[in-house]
N, C-alpha and C positions, 0 to 999 in steps of 0.2 A: 780719342778725346771727346769732342762734342758729338761725334757720330754715335757714340755709345753712351752718352750721358742720359741718365734717367732722373727726372725730377718729380717730386711729389708735392702736393699742396692741398689747400682747402680753405674753408672759411673759419671764422673766429669760433663759432660754436661747435664745429666738427660735423655738422649735418652733411656737408658736401665735401667730398675728397676726390682728388684726381691724380693721375700719373701721366707724364708726358715725356716723350723722347724728342727734344728739340734738335734741329740740324746744327745749331750754333749756340754759343753762350752769350750772344749779343742781344742786348735790350735797348730800349729807347725811352725817352721822356716825351709825352704828349702834353702840350700846354694849351690845347684848344679849350675854349670856354665850356664846351659840353663835357669834356673829361674832368675839368675842374669841378663842375657841379656834380657829376656822377660820383666822384671820389671825395667830394668835400675837402679838396686840397688845391694847392696852387698848380699841381701837375699830376699826371698819372705815369707810372713806370710800367712798361709792357715788355714782354718777349713775344715775338711773332713766331708761330709754329704752324705746321700743316695740321688741319683738323683731324686727319687720319692718324696723327701721332699722339693724339690725346685719348685717354680712356677715363671715363668717370667711374670711380671705384664704388661710390654709393649711389647717388642719384645726380642727374644733371641739374644745373642751376635753373632758377626761374629766369625767363627772358623778358626784357623790357625793350619795346620798339622805340629806340631813341631817335630814329628818323625813319623815313619810308624805305631806306635801303640798308639799315644796320640794326643789330640787336646787341644788347648788353646783358650779360649773365650775372646774377647775384644770388646770394642765399636769402630765401624768403623769411628765415628766422632772425638772423643776426645782421643782415644787410651788407655783408662783405661783398665788394665788387670783385668779380672773378674773371670776366671775359668780355671781349668785344669782337664782333664779326660782321663783315658785309654779307648780305644775303647771297650774293653771286660769287663768293670766293671759297676756294678750297683751303684757305689759310685763316687764322684767327690770332688774336692777341690774348694772352693771359696776364693777369696782374702780377707783377713781380712780388708785391707785398703779400700775396696769398701763397707763395712758395714756402715750403718748410725751411729751405736754405736759400734765401734770396741772394746771398753773397756769391752764389755760384753763377749768377748772371751779371754781366758787366755792361754799363751804359756806353753806347757808342755815338749817340746823336740826340738832337732835340727836334721835335716837330711842332708846327704851329707857333713858331717863335714870336709872331706878331701879337699873340695873346699872353705871352710870358708876363708874369707879375714881377716887374723889375725889382722892387725892394725885397722880394723873396727869392731872387735868383743869385746863386753863387757862381761866378764864372768858372767853368771847368775846362775850357779849351775844346770842348766837343763841337763838331759842326752842327749847324741848324738849318732848318728849311721852313719857309713860310707855307701855311696851308694853301694860299692862293697860287703858289708856285707849283703845286701838284696838279698836273693836267688830268690825271685819272680821277682824282677826288673832285675837282671842279666839274668834270663831266658827270659824275654821279649826282652831284647836287643839282645841276641843271636839268638832267633827265628826270629827276624826281620832283623838282619844285619849279621848273621853268627857267628860262634864260636870264631873267632879272633877279634871280635869287642872290641873297647875300648869305653865304654858307654859315650855319651856326644855329644857336639857340632861338634867335628871332624867327627863323624860317620854320622850325618845327613847332614852336609854340603858337604860331598863327594858323596852323593847319586845322 
C-alpha cells in the first residue's frame, strides 16, 4: 500500500516535476502565519517525506530562506509553492496541491492551530497542535533568533 506508493507532481507551468515514494498517505494542514503568507491561503497542506524518497524529474525548485533554519521551494516561473525543509533534517514537506493526484493523500492533523483563521475553518474532527507546544520547533527558533523570540513572521522580518 503506502510502502509502494509512488506520487508525481509539479508546478502550474510544468517547469518543475518530481516523483516521490512516501512512507504513508498521511498529510497535515499547517496554519502558521508563515505558511499562510507563502501559500497566499489560510493554510498549507503538506505530506512529510524522507528527502531521499524524492527525485526531481526536471530541475529542483528555487529555494527561499524563509528563516535562518528552513527553506521553501517554489517554481521561479509560475510561483507554485512546492516544498518546505529544515536545514538540519533528512525529511521535508511537499505541498499536497502540487501533486498530480492530491486525493491520494489524506489529512490527519492540523498544526499551528493558534494561527487558524476561524471564519475559514471547517471543523473536521482532526486533532490539532499549537506551534508553541512543539518543543523541537521552539528550540529551533530560540537557537536561531535568541531566547526572547516570538516564533513567526515578526522574527524573520526583523533580521
